[in-house]
N, C-alpha and C positions, 0 to 999 in steps of 0.2 A: 396315871401314871404313863407317862409316853414310851414306847417301844422303838427299837429300831427299827429300819425296813430290813427284810430278811436277806437281801442283798449283802449287806455288810454286818453280819452275825454270820460267820461259818460254820458255827456249830448245826446252823437253823437249816443250812442246803445237803449238810451230811457230809463234805469235802473237805480235807485240811486246810488249813490255814496257808495262804501262800504269801510269801512278801511281796509287798509292794516296791517297784522300783523307786530308786528317789527321783522327785521332780527336775526337771532340768532348772539349770540355773543361767542367769545372765552369764556373759563371758566375764572374766577377769580383766580390770583396766590393762592396757597395754603399757609395756616400760617406756618410759621418758623417749629411749631411743629409737624406740618404734614407734611412737606416736608420731614423731616429727619427723623419721625418715620417710614414714608411709604417706604422709600428709604431703611432706614436699615433693616427694616421686608423682603423686596423682597431680598435685599441681602443674608440678613440671612437663610431665607428659600431655596434659591439655595444652598448657602452652605452645609445646612444640609443634602441638597438630592446627595450633591457631596460625604458629610462624609458618609452618609448610605451606599451609592452606593459604596463606598471604601470599607468600611467593610463587606460589601456581596460581593464582589466581582463582581458586576452587576452594569450597568450604571443605575441610576436612575433621570438622569437628561437629558430629550429630550429636544428638542426646546419648541414645546408645553406648555410642563410645566412651563417657563420662562415668556411667556407670561399668562398664569394661574397666578404664583408668583405675576407678575404686577396688574392684576386685584384685588386679595386677597387686596395686600397692599395698592394698590392706589386708587382704587374706591370699598371698602366693602359695599357700599351702592347697588350696581347695582343688578339686578337680575343675572347676568352671573358672580358674584362674590360669591354667595352663599354656602355653602354646598352642597347643593342635586345639584346644577349645576355644581361645579367644580368636583366632585365624581362621579355623575351620567352620566354628559356630558362626561367627558374623558372615563369611562366603556365603556358607550354605543356606543361611537365612536370607541374604539378598537373594538369593537364586529363588529361593522359595518366594520371594514376595515378587518377584519378577513373572515366574509359571503365572501365578496368580492373578497377577497385572493383563498378563497376556490374554488370559479367560473370561476373567470378568470387567479389564478395565477399573479406572483407579476410583475409590469410593471406600466410605468406611465398611462397608458390609466385606466387601474383597480382603480389606486391611486388618478384619478381624478373623476372620479367614486364612490370612497369609501367617498371621502372628500365631496362632494355634498349632497351623502347621507345623512350620518352622520349630517348635519344639518336639514333635514328631522326628522330622527328619535330622534334627541335632542328635537324639537322641539314638535313632538308627545308626550314625556314623560315629557314635560312640564320644561327641565332640559338644557335649553340654556348656551351653553357656545362656542363660536366659537373657542378659542385656540385647542378645542377637535377636532374641522375637522381638524386640522394637524396631529393628533394623529392617524387619519383613514389612512390619506395619508402615513404615516411613517408606520404603519403596513402593507398596501398594497405594498408600495414599498419594503420592507426590509424583507418581509416572514419571522419576529419575532415567536419565540417561544411561543405558545399560554398561557401554564398556567404560565409558570415564569413571560413572558410580562405582563399578568394581574395581578398578585398578585402585582409585581413590581411596575404597574402604580397604582392599587387602595392604596397600602401604602406611594406612593409620594404624592398622594392626600389628604390624610388623613393626612401628615405633613404639607402640604402646609395650610390647614382648621388651624391645628394647632397652626401656625405660626398667621396666621389670628387673632383666637381669641385671641394669648399672645399679639400683638402689639395693640390690639383694645384701651386697656387701655391705652398704651402710646402716643397714636396719639391723645386721646379724642373724638374718634369714636366708634360708635356700631358694631359689628362683632358678628355674622351674623343677618341679618334684618331678617331672617326666616330660620329653618331647612327644613322642609319637603313640 
């Protein structure tokens, strides 16, 4: 007759049985208003970046900003979505990418270091924004021009925050939860 391992039988260890925490469950489906509003906000924000980038004849749409738009529109209550994290995290990560670029030159090894260091820098600054780690990677891989990239990145981040502010009433959610 098979027996259960000792770790699963409380009396075998002599310790009282402790209740197990419930297993995490997937989030509930969003209400239609939230789903449509968040999707529309993300699309509008990214189209706005393309439009402004086209007017300036400079790309404002880089892949990490698509992930930023998804956070701001889809999960505006998260710390990762707050203006401090979106703007601060992106700019700090870009600066981290530029620092690594200056020390190591462009390439995948430096880009990997820049992406990892960016997470630490954001944590120290209390501006966590995981998509911004990819911004550090982009900078270190592509050796982008310092001032124009930082200026365009700041503009793009501010536009995404503005879209989040405009979308909040349409979805019935609050954005931002905090500013600083």
